[in-house]
N, C-alpha and C positions, 0 to 999 in steps of 0.2 A: 447594336449601334454601332456607328461607325468609327472608329480609332483608326489616329492618326498612325501614320508609321513609326514616326520616332518616337511618342510617347507608347511605342507597343516593345522598341528597340529599347528604353530605357526598362520596362518592366522586366525584359528577357536578358539585360544586365543585372535586374537584381536578382531575378533566380541564381544566376550563374555566380552571384556573389553567395548568395543562401546555403548553396552546393557545396560550395568550396569553405564555409563554414566563418565566412566577412558576415556576420550579424548587423553589423555597425552601418557599415555600408548599403546593406540589402537593404536593411526600416530606410537609411535617408532617403535612397532611388524610389522605393514603395510610396511612399510621402508626399516627393515629387511629381509622379504619377497623379496621385491625388488629386492635387491643385492642380496638374492641366487638366484632368478629366476626374472631377468630382463624380460623374453618376455610373463611373466604369467598379462592377462591382470588384473585382481579378487582385485590383492589388487591395483592398479591404480585408477579405481572404487569406491572401497571404502572408501580412500583417498579423490576422488572428489568430493565424497558426503559430507564427513566430512567437507570441508575446501567451500563448499556453504552452506549447514548451517551453519556456522559459521561467512557466509558472508566474508571470505577470497579471493577476489577474483583472485589474483595472482597466490595464488598454487591451486585452483579449475581450472583456465584457463588450466597450466599445467597438472594437472594430465587429465581431461578430454581429454586433446586435445591426449594425451599416449592412454588412451582409444580406443578414435574413430580409432587412428592407429590400432589398435590389431583388433575389434571390430568397423569395418566400418558401422554395418548394424545395432548398437543399439542403440535406436531413441531417448532415455533417456540423453544419452550421448552429444549427438549432442544437444539437446536443452539445456540444461545447460552450455555445451561450450561458444553458444550462449549468453547465458545470463554473464557469466562471462567476453565474449570479449563486448558486450555491458559498463559494469561495470568498466570497462581497456579503453572503450573509440577503443577499436579495429572496427573501421565498418566496415573494409570489410570484416573480417572475420563475422562479426555478420550479416551482410546484405544476404554470401551466404549461411549462414545458413539457416537464415530463410526464405530465397527463397526456399530454401527445403521440407520448411512446406507447404509452399502456405501462407505463411504470409508477403507477400511482403506489399498488402494495408489493413488498418483497415478500419471500417465503418465510424468512427470518431465521432458515438455519444457516449453521456457522459457514463461513467461507474461505476462502485463500487468499493474502496478500502476502505480494512481493517488497519487499524494500530494498532499496538499491543505496549504496553506499561503500567509500571507499574502496573503489571497484571490483566491489563483491554484490552479495545479494542473502537476502533472510526467507526465509517463506513461514507466514503467522500464519494463526485463526483470527479472524475478525466477525463480527454478524453486523449484516447492513442498516442502517438508519433509513437512509433513503439512496436515493440510483446515483449518488454522488460523495457519501460520507458516510463512516464504518468507525465502530469503537472494535478496539482492538483486543483481542480476546486471549493471547500469548502474551509472555514478556520476551523485549524484544532487547536483541545486544546492547548495553551502554554504548559501543559505539553505532550505533543507529541514530540518536540522538531522542529512541520514541521511547518510553514506556507501555506499563501494560492500562488498560483504562483508558490510552490517550483518544482522540475524536480525529481523524483522519477524513480526506480528500481522497478519494480514489475512481478511477477511470473505468470504467462498467464496459469495459471490453476483456476479454479471457487473454491472459498471455503466457497461459500454459494451463495444466493441471497437475492436481496432487492427489496422488494414487492412496488412497488411506481404504484398510479391509476392502479391497478387491472395487473400489468405485474411484470415480475419475469424478474430482469436485474442483469445479474454475479457480481460477486461481487469478487475482485483479491486483493493476500496478497502484501503487500507492502516489498521490500528487502533491502530498505537503498536512502539515499537522493544521488542526481546527481546531484545538483548544485539548490543554496542556492537564492530564490527569496527577491526580495528587500522591496518587502510588509513588515508591520509589521500588529501585531496584536491589536485590540481595541475593547472594550466591555464596552456595557452602559445597565441602566434600562430603559426602557418605563413604565410609568406610565398610569395606565388606559387604557390601548389602545385594540383596535378591531383589527380585519385583516384587514379590510381596511386601516386603517393609517399604518399597518404593512407595506402591498405593496406597500402603497405609499412612506415608504421610503426606498425599497428594489427599486423602479422604478428611486429616485434620485441621489440611490447611482450605479445604471447600467448605468447611464447619467453622471455620474461624473466619470466608471471610479473604482469604490473604490467595493473592497469586500464585499459582505452583507450574510451575516447567523442568525438563530433565535436559539441560541443555548437551548432553550427553550423546540423547540422539535426534539431536536438530535436525532436519532435513536437508537434504541435499541435493543440487540439479545432477539430472541423466538426460542426455542426450542419444538417442540410439542411431546409429549408423551415418544422419546424415545432418551437421552439424546447424544447418538451417533452417531443422525441425521443429516441430512445437512441442516446445518442451516438457516433460513428465518430471515432477518432484516425490521422491521420496525420502523415510522417517527409516526407521529400523522397525515400524511393525511391519516389514517384510520380510523379517526373520523371521525362520521357523520357531512355534513355541519354546520350544526346550533351550536351544539357543537362548534366548530372552529372558529366561528363568535360572538363567546357571547367573551363581553369584559374583559379584565384578569386585575387583581391589577395590576400586571408588567410582562413584558417580557423580558427575557435576551438577547440583540440583541450583536451579532460579525462583524467587521467590521474592512478591510482590505485595506492599504493605505500607501503609500511612507512618507505621512508627515502629522503629525497629523494636521496638521492647514487645510487640505481635508476634517478628520471627521469632524470637526467646523463647516466649511462651508455648509455641507448638513447636518447636524442634526440642526443646524437654522434655514435654508430652512427648515427645514421638519416643526420645531415649527409653523411659520409664517405660513405655510399651512396648519397645521392640529389644531393649540391650543393645540396642546400635547405637554409634558413636560419628560423630560429625566433626568438621575443624576449617580453619580458614572461612569463616564468617566475617563478609565482605563487602563493604555497600557499596553503594555506586551514585 
């Protein structure tokens, strides 16, 4: 279709504002272009991308829906439309789009999830519910604002890999919280513990349906040689077995339970079994 030069110039100016981080003026100009050329898909797609990036799902859904009406073969727009539909609980639309991508069913195996907050990141385990929703299986740090068993929105495009037992597990980026879990986060220090003692506590937590995490062993980021490379994330599982079994002065443990009494019951049972000691029990 023919687009007048002045309309294209407005669009290019909006793009420049977006590249400079001035979202306010970029959005104003894109909307102005739409008023002038309502049949041109480019500004709809640009606005959809902006609102997707800002996690404003209602306008993102609107602009991606307009985009696919003009460009039905554009996979990016369909993909982002399905994410926005999931966030807005428009299940029929989401299911219809995921089926187009052949993603109606997932393996159900644990996968990696990256939380980004306060200028840092955290790598967790998640279980995918569908191509845009997952349930957190790890215990996130309280500063993240997330909890064990939270339901989250995520982008199913790998942003790196978690290296576990010589396997590369894909890691996906979190896009926001969908449903808050009833679990609360707790932490404590275990003193003079070996790997066996920690495993015994993990087993007790599993039997009591309590979340368990060794925060001392939290995953870290490692990008080898090239800072622009696809990142790989490692935990202490890469250490030799004899190093992992050496008793430490202490280990920072995280637990997740609905009530603190459940945590105290498990820790008391662990003390009886192992003759171990814990301190600094803290609720978040």
